[in-house]
C-alpha positions as CSV (number, residue, x, y, z in Angstrom):
1,X,172.6,-14.9,170.8
2,X,171.4,-11.7,172.4
3,X,172.5,-13.0,175.8
4,X,175.9,-13.7,174.6
5,X,176.2,-10.2,173.0
6,X,175.0,-8.5,176.3
7,X,177.6,-10.6,178.2
8,X,180.3,-9.3,175.8
9,X,179.2,-5.7,176.1
10,X,179.0,-5.5,179.9
11,X,182.7,-5.6,180.6
12,X,183.2,-2.8,178.0
13,X,180.4,-0.8,179.8
14,X,182.2,-1.2,183.2
15,X,185.5,-0.2,181.7
16,X,184.0,2.8,180.0
17,X,182.3,3.9,183.2
18,X,185.5,3.5,185.2
19,X,187.6,5.5,182.7
20,X,185.0,8.2,182.7
21,X,184.9,8.3,186.5
22,X,188.7,8.6,186.7
23,X,188.8,11.3,184.1
24,X,189.0,15.0,185.3
25,X,185.8,17.0,184.7
26,X,187.4,19.3,182.1
27,X,188.5,16.2,180.0
28,X,185.4,14.0,180.2
29,X,183.8,15.0,176.8
30,X,185.8,12.3,174.9
31,X,185.2,9.6,177.4
32,X,181.4,10.4,177.6
33,X,181.2,9.5,173.9
34,X,182.5,6.0,174.7
35,X,180.0,5.5,177.6
36,X,177.0,6.6,175.5
37,X,178.0,4.5,172.5
38,X,178.5,1.4,174.7
39,X,175.3,2.1,176.7
40,X,173.3,2.4,173.4
41,X,174.3,-1.1,172.4
42,X,173.6,-2.4,175.9
43,X,170.1,-0.8,176.0
44,X,169.3,-2.4,172.6
45,X,169.7,-5.9,174.1
46,X,167.0,-7.8,176.1
47,X,168.1,-7.5,179.7
48,X,170.2,-4.4,179.0
49,X,168.0,-2.1,181.2
50,X,168.3,-4.5,184.1
51,X,172.1,-4.6,183.6
52,X,172.4,-0.8,183.7
53,X,170.0,-0.6,186.7
54,X,172.6,-2.7,188.6
55,X,175.2,-0.1,187.6
56,X,173.1,3.0,188.5
57,X,175.5,4.2,191.2
58,X,178.5,4.0,188.9
59,X,176.5,5.7,186.1
60,X,175.6,8.6,188.4
61,X,179.1,8.9,189.9
62,X,180.8,8.8,186.5
63,X,179.8,12.3,185.4
64,X,178.0,11.2,182.3
65,X,175.1,13.7,183.0
66,X,177.6,16.5,183.7
67,X,176.5,19.7,181.9
68,X,173.2,18.3,180.9
69,X,169.6,18.8,182.1
70,X,169.8,15.3,183.5
71,X,172.4,16.4,186.1
72,X,169.6,17.9,188.2
73,X,166.8,15.2,188.2
74,X,164.7,17.4,190.5
75,X,164.0,19.8,187.6
76,X,163.1,17.2,185.0
77,X,159.7,17.4,183.4
78,X,157.9,14.0,182.8
79,X,156.0,15.3,179.7
80,X,159.2,16.0,177.9
81,X,160.1,12.2,177.9
82,X,157.6,11.8,175.1
83,X,159.8,13.9,172.9
84,X,163.0,12.3,174.1
85,X,161.7,8.7,173.3
86,X,161.0,9.7,169.7
87,X,164.0,11.8,169.0
88,X,166.4,11.3,166.1
89,X,169.3,12.1,168.4
90,X,170.6,8.9,169.8
91,X,172.6,10.7,172.5
92,X,169.4,12.3,173.9
93,X,167.6,8.9,173.8
94,X,170.4,7.1,175.7
95,X,170.8,9.9,178.3
96,X,167.1,9.9,178.9
97,X,167.1,6.1,179.3
98,X,170.1,6.1,181.6
99,X,168.6,8.8,183.7
100,X,165.3,7.0,184.2
101,X,167.2,3.8,185.1
102,X,169.1,5.8,187.7
103,X,165.8,7.1,189.1
104,X,164.4,3.6,189.1
105,X,167.3,2.6,191.4
106,X,166.6,5.7,193.6
107,X,162.9,4.8,193.7
108,X,163.6,1.2,194.8
109,X,166.1,2.4,197.4
110,X,169.1,0.8,195.6
111,X,170.8,4.2,195.1
112,X,170.7,7.5,196.9
113,X,170.7,10.8,195.2
114,X,171.3,14.1,197.0
115,X,168.5,16.1,195.2
116,X,165.7,13.5,194.8
117,X,164.1,11.1,197.3
118,X,162.8,7.6,196.6
119,X,159.2,8.9,196.8
120,X,159.9,11.7,194.3
121,X,161.7,9.4,191.9
122,X,158.8,6.9,192.2
123,X,156.2,9.6,191.4
124,X,158.3,10.9,188.5
125,X,158.5,7.5,186.9
126,X,154.8,6.8,187.4
127,X,154.1,10.0,185.4
128,X,156.5,8.9,182.7
129,X,154.7,5.5,182.4
130,X,151.3,7.0,182.4
131,X,152.3,9.6,179.7
132,X,154.0,7.0,177.5
133,X,151.4,4.2,177.7
134,X,150.5,4.5,174.1
135,X,154.2,4.2,173.2
136,X,154.7,1.3,175.5
137,X,151.7,-0.5,174.2
138,X,151.8,0.1,170.4
139,X,155.5,-1.0,170.0
140,X,157.6,0.4,167.2
141,X,155.8,2.3,164.4
142,X,156.9,3.8,161.2
143,X,157.7,7.2,162.7
144,X,160.1,5.8,165.4
145,X,161.6,3.3,163.1
146,X,162.3,5.9,160.5
147,X,163.7,8.4,163.0
148,X,165.7,6.1,165.2
149,X,166.6,3.0,163.2
150,X,167.7,0.1,165.3
151,X,167.8,2.3,168.5
152,X,163.9,2.4,168.3
153,X,163.8,-0.7,170.5
154,X,165.3,1.2,173.4
155,X,162.1,3.0,174.6
156,X,160.2,-0.3,174.1
157,X,162.7,-2.1,176.4
158,X,162.9,0.7,178.9
159,X,159.2,1.4,179.4
160,X,158.5,-2.3,179.9
161,X,161.3,-2.5,182.4
162,X,160.0,0.5,184.3
163,X,156.5,-0.8,184.3
164,X,157.6,-4.2,185.7
165,X,159.8,-2.6,188.4
166,X,157.4,0.3,189.4
167,X,154.3,-1.8,189.1
168,X,151.5,-1.6,186.6
169,X,149.1,-0.8,189.5
170,X,150.3,2.9,189.4
171,X,149.2,3.3,185.8
172,X,146.4,0.8,186.0
173,X,143.4,3.1,185.0
174,X,145.2,4.4,181.9
175,X,146.4,0.9,181.0
176,X,142.8,-0.4,181.1
177,X,141.6,2.4,178.8
178,X,144.5,1.6,176.4
179,X,143.6,-2.2,176.4
180,X,140.0,-1.5,175.5
181,X,141.1,0.9,172.8
182,X,143.3,-1.8,171.3
183,X,140.8,-4.7,171.6
184,X,138.1,-2.6,169.7
185,X,140.4,-3.0,166.7
186,X,140.3,-6.8,167.1
187,X,144.0,-7.6,166.4
188,X,145.1,-11.2,165.8
189,X,148.1,-10.9,168.1
190,X,146.8,-10.5,171.6
191,X,149.6,-12.0,173.7
192,X,150.7,-8.6,175.0
193,X,147.1,-7.7,175.9
194,X,146.7,-11.0,177.8
195,X,149.9,-10.2,179.7
196,X,148.5,-6.8,180.7
197,X,145.2,-8.2,181.8
198,X,147.1,-10.8,183.9
199,X,148.9,-7.9,185.6
200,X,145.6,-6.2,186.1
201,X,144.2,-9.4,187.7
202,X,147.3,-9.5,190.1
203,X,146.7,-5.9,191.0
204,X,142.9,-6.6,191.7
205,X,143.7,-9.0,194.5
206,X,146.2,-6.6,196.2
207,X,144.3,-4.7,198.9
208,X,146.8,-1.8,198.7
209,X,145.8,-1.0,195.1
210,X,142.8,1.3,194.4
211,X,140.9,1.0,191.1
212,X,139.3,4.3,190.2
213,X,137.4,5.2,187.0
214,X,138.2,2.1,185.1
215,X,137.4,-0.5,187.7
216,X,134.4,-1.9,185.9
217,X,136.4,-2.2,182.6
218,X,139.0,-4.1,184.6
219,X,136.5,-6.5,185.9
220,X,135.3,-7.3,182.4
221,X,138.8,-7.9,181.1
222,X,139.9,-10.0,183.9
223,X,136.7,-12.1,184.0
224,X,136.8,-12.6,180.3
225,X,140.1,-14.5,180.7
226,X,139.9,-16.0,184.2
227,X,136.3,-16.4,185.1
228,X,133.8,-15.8,182.4
229,X,131.0,-17.8,183.9
230,X,129.5,-18.8,187.2
231,X,131.3,-22.1,187.3
232,X,134.7,-20.5,186.6
233,X,134.3,-17.3,188.4
234,X,136.9,-17.9,191.1
235,X,139.4,-19.2,188.5
236,X,139.4,-22.8,189.9
237,X,141.8,-24.4,187.3
238,X,141.0,-26.2,184.2
239,X,140.9,-29.7,185.7
240,X,138.4,-28.7,188.4
241,X,136.3,-26.8,185.9
242,X,136.1,-29.9,183.8
243,X,134.9,-31.9,186.7
244,X,132.2,-29.3,187.3
245,X,131.0,-29.6,183.7
246,X,130.7,-33.3,184.0
247,X,128.2,-32.9,186.9
248,X,126.1,-30.3,185.0
249,X,122.7,-30.9,183.4
250,X,121.7,-29.3,180.1
251,X,120.4,-26.1,181.6
252,X,123.6,-25.4,183.5
253,X,125.7,-26.2,180.4
254,X,123.5,-23.8,178.3
255,X,124.2,-21.0,180.9
256,X,127.9,-21.7,180.7
257,X,127.9,-21.8,176.9
258,X,126.0,-18.4,176.7
259,X,128.3,-16.8,179.3
260,X,131.5,-17.9,177.6
261,X,130.4,-16.7,174.2
262,X,129.2,-13.3,175.6
263,X,132.6,-12.7,177.2
264,X,134.4,-13.7,174.0
265,X,132.4,-11.5,171.7
266,X,132.5,-8.6,174.2
267,X,136.3,-8.5,174.4
268,X,137.8,-10.5,171.5
269,X,139.7,-12.5,174.1
270,X,139.2,-16.3,174.7
271,X,139.5,-17.9,178.0
272,X,141.1,-21.3,178.4
273,X,137.9,-22.3,180.3
274,X,136.0,-21.6,177.1
275,X,138.2,-24.1,175.3
276,X,137.5,-26.8,178.0
277,X,133.8,-26.2,177.6
278,X,133.8,-26.3,173.9
279,X,135.9,-29.5,173.7
280,X,133.8,-31.2,176.4
281,X,130.5,-30.3,174.4
282,X,132.0,-31.7,171.2
283,X,132.7,-35.0,172.9
284,X,129.1,-35.4,174.4
285,X,126.7,-36.3,171.7
286,X,123.7,-35.3,173.8
287,X,125.0,-31.8,174.2
288,X,126.5,-31.3,170.7
289,X,123.7,-28.9,169.9
290,X,125.2,-26.4,172.5
291,X,128.3,-26.0,170.5
292,X,126.9,-23.1,168.4
293,X,125.7,-21.4,171.7
294,X,129.3,-21.8,173.1
295,X,130.6,-20.0,170.0
296,X,127.9,-17.4,170.0
297,X,126.9,-17.9,166.4
298,X,124.2,-16.1,164.5
299,X,122.0,-17.9,162.1
300,X,124.6,-17.5,159.4
301,X,127.3,-19.2,161.5
302,X,125.0,-21.9,162.7
303,X,124.0,-22.9,159.2
304,X,127.6,-22.8,158.1
305,X,128.5,-25.1,161.1
306,X,125.7,-27.5,160.3
307,X,126.7,-27.7,156.6
308,X,130.3,-28.3,157.3
309,X,130.1,-30.0,160.7
310,X,132.8,-32.7,160.1
311,X,135.2,-30.1,159.0
312,X,134.4,-27.8,161.9
313,X,134.7,-30.5,164.5
314,X,138.1,-31.6,163.1
315,X,139.2,-27.9,163.2
316,X,138.2,-27.7,166.9
317,X,139.9,-31.0,167.6
318,X,143.2,-30.1,166.0
319,X,143.5,-26.3,166.4
320,X,141.8,-25.3,169.6
321,X,143.6,-26.0,172.9
322,X,144.4,-24.2,176.1
323,X,147.6,-22.8,174.4
324,X,145.8,-21.7,171.3
325,X,142.6,-20.2,172.6
326,X,142.4,-17.4,170.0
327,X,141.8,-20.1,167.4
328,X,138.3,-20.4,168.8
329,X,137.5,-16.7,168.1
330,X,139.0,-17.0,164.7
331,X,137.0,-20.1,163.8
332,X,133.8,-18.4,165.2
333,X,134.2,-15.3,163.0
334,X,135.2,-17.4,160.0
335,X,131.9,-19.2,160.3
336,X,130.1,-15.9,160.7
337,X,131.6,-14.7,157.4
338,X,130.3,-17.7,155.6
339,X,133.3,-18.2,153.5
340,X,133.1,-22.0,153.7
341,X,130.4,-21.7,151.1
342,X,133.0,-20.7,148.6
343,X,133.7,-24.0,147.0
344,X,137.6,-24.1,147.3
345,X,137.8,-23.1,150.9
346,X,136.6,-26.3,152.7
347,X,138.8,-28.6,150.6
348,X,141.7,-26.1,151.3
349,X,141.2,-26.4,155.1
350,X,141.0,-30.2,154.9
351,X,144.5,-29.9,153.2
352,X,145.7,-27.5,155.9
353,X,144.7,-30.0,158.6
354,X,147.1,-32.7,157.2
355,X,149.8,-30.3,156.0
356,X,153.4,-31.4,156.7
357,X,155.6,-28.4,157.4
358,X,159.1,-28.2,156.0
359,X,162.1,-28.1,158.5
360,X,162.6,-24.3,158.1
361,X,159.0,-23.6,158.9
362,X,158.9,-25.9,161.9
363,X,162.1,-24.3,163.2
364,X,160.7,-20.8,162.8
365,X,157.3,-21.6,164.4
366,X,159.1,-23.3,167.4
367,X,161.4,-20.3,167.8
368,X,158.5,-17.9,167.9
369,X,155.9,-19.8,169.8
370,X,157.7,-22.6,171.8
371,X,156.9,-26.2,171.8
372,X,153.8,-26.4,174.0
373,X,151.9,-27.2,170.9
374,X,153.3,-28.6,167.6
375,X,154.1,-26.1,164.9
376,X,151.3,-27.2,162.5
377,X,148.8,-26.6,165.4
378,X,150.2,-23.0,165.8
379,X,149.9,-22.4,162.1
380,X,146.3,-23.7,162.0
381,X,145.5,-21.3,164.8
382,X,147.0,-18.5,162.7
383,X,145.1,-19.5,159.6
384,X,141.8,-19.5,161.4
385,X,142.5,-16.1,163.1
386,X,143.5,-14.6,159.8
387,X,140.3,-16.0,158.0
388,X,138.2,-14.7,160.9
389,X,139.9,-11.4,161.3
390,X,141.3,-10.4,158.0
391,X,141.8,-6.8,159.1
392,X,143.6,-7.8,162.3
393,X,146.9,-8.6,160.6
394,X,149.8,-6.5,161.9
395,X,153.2,-6.2,160.5
396,X,154.9,-6.0,163.9
397,X,158.2,-4.1,164.0
398,X,158.9,-4.8,160.4
399,X,158.7,-2.5,157.3
400,X,156.7,-4.9,155.2
401,X,153.4,-3.1,155.0
402,X,152.8,-4.2,151.4
403,X,153.1,-7.9,152.3
404,X,150.9,-7.5,155.4
405,X,148.4,-5.6,153.2
406,X,148.4,-8.5,150.7
407,X,147.7,-11.1,153.4
408,X,144.8,-9.0,154.7
409,X,143.3,-8.4,151.3
410,X,143.5,-12.1,150.4
411,X,142.0,-13.3,153.7
412,X,139.2,-10.7,153.1
413,X,138.6,-11.1,149.4
414,X,140.3,-14.4,148.2
415,X,140.6,-16.8,151.1
416,X,141.5,-19.8,149.0
417,X,144.4,-18.0,147.4
418,X,145.7,-17.2,150.9
419,X,145.4,-20.8,151.9
420,X,147.4,-21.7,148.9
421,X,150.1,-19.2,149.8
422,X,150.3,-20.7,153.3
423,X,150.8,-24.2,151.8
424,X,153.6,-23.1,149.5
425,X,155.4,-21.3,152.2
426,X,154.9,-23.9,154.9
427,X,155.3,-27.1,152.8
428,X,157.7,-26.0,150.1
429,X,159.6,-23.1,151.6
430,X,159.0,-21.3,148.2
431,X,156.4,-19.1,146.7
432,X,156.3,-18.4,143.0
433,X,154.3,-15.4,141.7
434,X,154.3,-13.9,138.2
435,X,155.1,-10.4,137.1
436,X,154.0,-9.5,133.6
437,X,154.0,-13.1,132.6
438,X,157.4,-14.0,134.0
439,X,157.8,-16.2,137.2
440,X,159.4,-14.8,140.3
441,X,160.6,-17.4,143.0
442,X,161.0,-16.3,146.5
443,X,163.7,-18.8,146.9
444,X,165.8,-17.3,144.1
445,X,165.1,-13.6,144.8
446,X,167.4,-11.2,146.6
447,X,166.7,-9.8,150.0
448,X,163.5,-7.8,150.5
449,X,162.7,-4.8,152.8
450,X,163.0,-6.8,156.0
451,X,166.5,-6.7,157.4
452,X,166.3,-10.1,159.1
453,X,163.9,-12.7,160.7
454,X,161.2,-11.0,162.7
455,X,159.4,-13.1,165.2
456,X,156.8,-10.5,166.4
457,X,154.2,-11.7,163.8
458,X,151.1,-13.9,163.7
459,X,151.8,-17.5,162.6
460,X,150.8,-17.0,158.9
461,X,152.8,-13.8,158.6
462,X,155.7,-15.4,160.2
463,X,156.0,-18.0,157.4
464,X,154.6,-16.2,154.4
465,X,155.7,-12.6,154.8
466,X,159.5,-13.3,154.2
467,X,158.6,-14.9,150.9
468,X,156.3,-12.1,149.8
469,X,158.8,-9.4,150.9
470,X,161.5,-10.8,148.5
471,X,159.0,-11.1,145.6
472,X,157.7,-7.6,146.2
473,X,161.3,-6.3,146.1
474,X,162.1,-8.2,143.0
475,X,159.1,-6.8,141.2
476,X,160.4,-3.4,142.2
477,X,163.8,-4.2,140.8
478,X,162.2,-5.3,137.5
479,X,160.5,-1.8,137.3
480,X,163.9,0.1,137.5
481,X,164.2,2.5,134.6
482,X,160.6,3.2,134.1
483,X,159.6,6.8,134.4
484,X,156.6,6.3,136.7
485,X,156.0,5.1,140.2
486,X,156.6,1.2,140.2
487,X,153.4,0.6,142.2
488,X,151.5,1.3,139.0
489,X,152.6,-2.1,137.8
490,X,153.4,-3.9,141.0
491,X,150.1,-3.5,142.9
492,X,147.8,-5.3,140.3
493,X,150.3,-8.2,139.9
494,X,151.1,-8.5,143.5
495,X,147.6,-8.1,145.1
496,X,145.2,-9.4,142.6
497,X,143.2,-8.9,139.4
498,X,140.7,-6.7,141.2
499,X,143.2,-4.0,141.7
500,X,142.1,-1.1,139.5
501,X,144.4,-0.5,136.4
502,X,143.8,3.2,136.6
503,X,146.6,4.8,138.6
504,X,147.0,8.3,140.0
505,X,149.9,9.7,142.0
506,X,150.3,13.2,143.5
507,X,154.1,13.4,143.3
508,X,156.4,13.7,140.3
509,X,158.8,10.8,140.5
510,X,161.8,12.6,139.0
511,X,161.6,15.7,141.3
512,X,159.6,14.6,144.3
513,X,157.5,17.7,144.0
514,X,153.7,17.8,144.0
515,X,152.3,17.4,140.5
516,X,148.8,18.0,139.2
517,X,147.3,17.8,142.6
518,X,144.0,19.2,141.4
519,X,143.5,16.4,138.9
520,X,144.7,13.8,141.5
521,X,142.1,14.9,144.0
522,X,139.4,15.4,141.4
523,X,139.7,11.8,140.2
524,X,139.9,10.5,143.8
525,X,136.5,12.1,144.5
526,X,135.1,10.9,141.2
527,X,136.4,7.4,141.8
528,X,135.4,6.9,145.5
529,X,133.0,9.6,146.7
530,X,129.4,8.3,146.4
531,X,128.2,11.9,145.5
532,X,130.5,12.1,142.5
533,X,130.6,8.5,141.3
534,X,126.9,7.8,140.8
535,X,126.8,6.2,144.3
536,X,129.0,3.3,143.2
537,X,130.4,1.5,146.4
538,X,133.8,0.0,146.7
539,X,133.4,-3.5,145.4
540,X,136.9,-4.9,145.9
541,X,139.2,-3.3,148.6
542,X,141.8,-1.3,146.7
543,X,145.5,-0.7,147.6
544,X,146.5,2.9,148.2
545,X,149.5,4.9,149.5
546,X,149.5,7.5,152.2
547,X,152.0,10.1,153.3
548,X,152.3,9.3,157.0
549,X,152.8,12.5,159.1
550,X,153.7,13.0,162.8
551,X,151.6,14.9,165.4
552,X,153.0,18.1,164.0
553,X,151.9,17.3,160.5
554,X,155.5,16.7,159.4
555,X,156.3,14.1,156.8
556,X,157.5,10.7,158.0
557,X,157.4,8.4,155.1
558,X,155.2,6.5,152.5
559,X,152.9,3.8,153.8
560,X,150.7,1.1,152.2
561,X,147.0,0.8,153.2
562,X,143.8,-0.5,151.7
563,X,140.7,1.4,151.0
564,X,137.9,-0.8,152.3
565,X,134.8,1.3,151.7
566,X,133.4,4.8,151.7
567,X,130.2,5.8,153.4
568,X,128.3,8.0,155.9
569,X,129.1,7.6,159.5
570,X,126.4,7.8,162.2
571,X,126.7,11.6,162.2
572,X,126.1,11.7,158.4
573,X,129.7,12.6,157.6
574,X,131.2,10.9,154.6
575,X,134.2,8.8,155.7
576,X,136.9,6.6,154.1
577,X,137.2,3.4,156.0
578,X,140.6,1.8,155.5
579,X,142.9,-1.0,156.7
580,X,146.3,0.0,158.1
581,X,148.7,-2.9,158.4
582,X,150.1,-1.6,161.8
583,X,149.5,-3.3,165.1
584,X,147.6,-0.1,166.0
585,X,145.7,2.0,163.5
586,X,144.8,4.8,165.9
587,X,147.2,7.6,165.1
588,X,147.5,11.4,165.2
589,X,148.8,12.7,161.9
590,X,148.8,16.4,163.0
591,X,146.7,19.5,162.3
592,X,143.5,17.8,163.7
593,X,143.8,14.7,161.5
594,X,143.3,12.0,164.1
595,X,142.5,8.5,162.8
596,X,139.5,6.9,164.4
597,X,139.2,3.2,165.1
598,X,135.9,3.0,166.9
599,X,132.8,5.1,167.4
600,X,132.4,6.4,163.9
601,X,130.9,3.3,162.2
602,X,134.1,1.3,161.9
603,X,134.0,-2.5,161.6
604,X,136.5,-4.6,163.5
605,X,140.0,-3.7,162.3
606,X,139.0,-0.6,160.2
607,X,140.4,2.8,160.7
608,X,138.6,5.9,159.3
609,X,138.9,9.6,158.6
610,X,136.5,12.1,157.1
611,X,136.9,12.0,153.3
612,X,138.6,15.3,153.0
613,X,141.2,14.5,155.7
614,X,141.9,11.2,154.2
615,X,142.5,12.8,150.8
616,X,144.9,15.3,152.4
617,X,147.3,12.4,153.2
618,X,146.7,10.3,150.2
619,X,149.4,10.2,147.5
620,X,148.6,7.1,145.4
621,X,145.4,5.3,144.5
622,X,144.1,2.8,141.9
623,X,140.7,3.1,140.2
624,X,138.9,1.4,137.3
625,X,139.5,3.6,134.2
626,X,136.2,2.2,132.7
627,X,134.3,3.7,135.6
628,X,135.8,7.2,136.0
629,X,132.8,8.7,137.7
630,X,132.2,12.4,137.2
631,X,135.5,14.4,137.9
632,X,134.2,17.4,136.1
633,X,131.4,17.9,138.8
634,X,133.8,18.1,141.8
635,X,133.8,21.7,143.1
636,X,137.0,23.7,143.1
637,X,136.3,24.8,146.6
638,X,136.6,21.3,147.9
639,X,139.9,20.8,146.1
640,X,141.3,24.1,147.5
641,X,140.6,23.2,151.1
642,X,142.3,19.8,150.7
643,X,145.2,21.4,148.8
644,X,145.8,23.8,151.7
645,X,146.0,20.8,154.1
646,X,148.5,19.1,151.8
647,X,150.7,22.1,151.6
648,X,150.7,22.6,155.4
649,X,151.6,19.0,156.0
650,X,153.6,16.4,154.2
651,X,154.1,18.4,151.0
652,X,155.4,21.5,152.7
653,X,158.8,21.0,151.2
654,X,157.4,19.6,147.9
655,X,155.7,22.6,146.5
656,X,157.2,23.3,143.1
657,X,158.6,26.8,142.5
658,X,156.5,28.9,140.1
């Protein structure tokens, strides 16, 4: 459909450019509006950047940059593109995109510009890519989506187009650092990372490309996918590798198994060679004992494998293929968690193995993942990954943080309930949940927060989130008219019985102003800080709401997260460790509040902040009213410091007048 839309837009683009070109300079203002509006729609389509690149000469000659900073590209500053890509003004965004596409044509020798050479244009675009690596890699987050709406896809499409045309080798060191930062969070979705590693591998064999500080990191990434062991080091191809395995004795196979598992656990990426080795070992009875070595299992995982060996072997046979390599990592971590010892989980996985998907589910899975493997295999891969990496769930480019949070919480805390949800969505195309004793059907409910089908999701989310989204929205509609925040009632019903029935909010619903902030913070300390709650740890992860701010500390919007635990980090600083249902939890929330994802005691998928900094962005939390802690012992000085941080950031415009 997008190809058809782009085809329809291009004649309008050509006509608008021609009219603008023919219009006298004094009268161009009206026609520029038509060019910008049309270009914005073109840039929002896949292939739109390439189409405009082919029209770079016409764009430059038309006068669309007349009277703007972009009229003189030699004075442009690469660092300012970071602001242009996140602006709320669609005209600035489109002009920036068109200017860089024009410079791309100059850099490639397809267009000549009187004030900029191809070398200068190439250097400028290289700077742009290096400075915007995080933006290119993380995709669309809440800040951009809120500020730019549908136009938020433009920077995404543009930066990827520039990277492909300019060449990743020019930003390779920064790219490698970014990949490692992402992999430390252990996301379920790693296709983009694998594509980037493939680009690095291509660059490595190019003698004209010099790897600098990150060269060793590049070797680890590339070898993890394309040559994890001695027998696969030169990337011989799967068929040749299998032939080599067939000629190996037990010692050589042991070495291969150890090397494969080391690479997988080091990076979180699984090589197709690893899959070939595992499947070979499963078929050879005399080498079956090496399966746990190939998976890199600890004593916990080994015992779980031995207790449930028929199930594990069936999961390997059905779910783990060259096209579904990450299922191996998911299965490994699932065994390490020991959740098969929960009596409902193993029978539920046997049911999953024989599940028949409804036509809607099959079509959606094929649309998202192709037909290299059947839809039920893709879904099984997604189930294993979610059970193994419950904090690796990302909501993609979709404002469904509550649903993503629910999936993560169930995978972490109630895996058999998650498996039941998957069955309902995949088999029946309907999920029924209850709100205050009344059933809510996803089939009968109105639209939720998502504005259409989103394919940038893991397999489980792809099928289940649309149902949860509609149910969540319906719960919200049933709370209309109540004088308190609807999450007070929704969260315990939506997420699970373990959600605390005590509820605190820092904002008055009627006015939007801060309300009783001292009491809010005092109870947060008393409920979660070990020094004020008799050292009571977080038993069940709890839903909470944060006020997301940008790098200047300005309010962006409300966001759902999960408080996982609170504890001392390696430097003996008290931290809140939480799950953020984004594809990237590392964010700068301004005024020195920078979310950490590694290096401060975080487990895979966790984000963390010092307790006080986290409290300064918190606006909703749940707690157990029967375990209120000791709010009266919280010093006022602690509250005053956090209150100042709140007033300076998201609540700057919410302070009630005295």
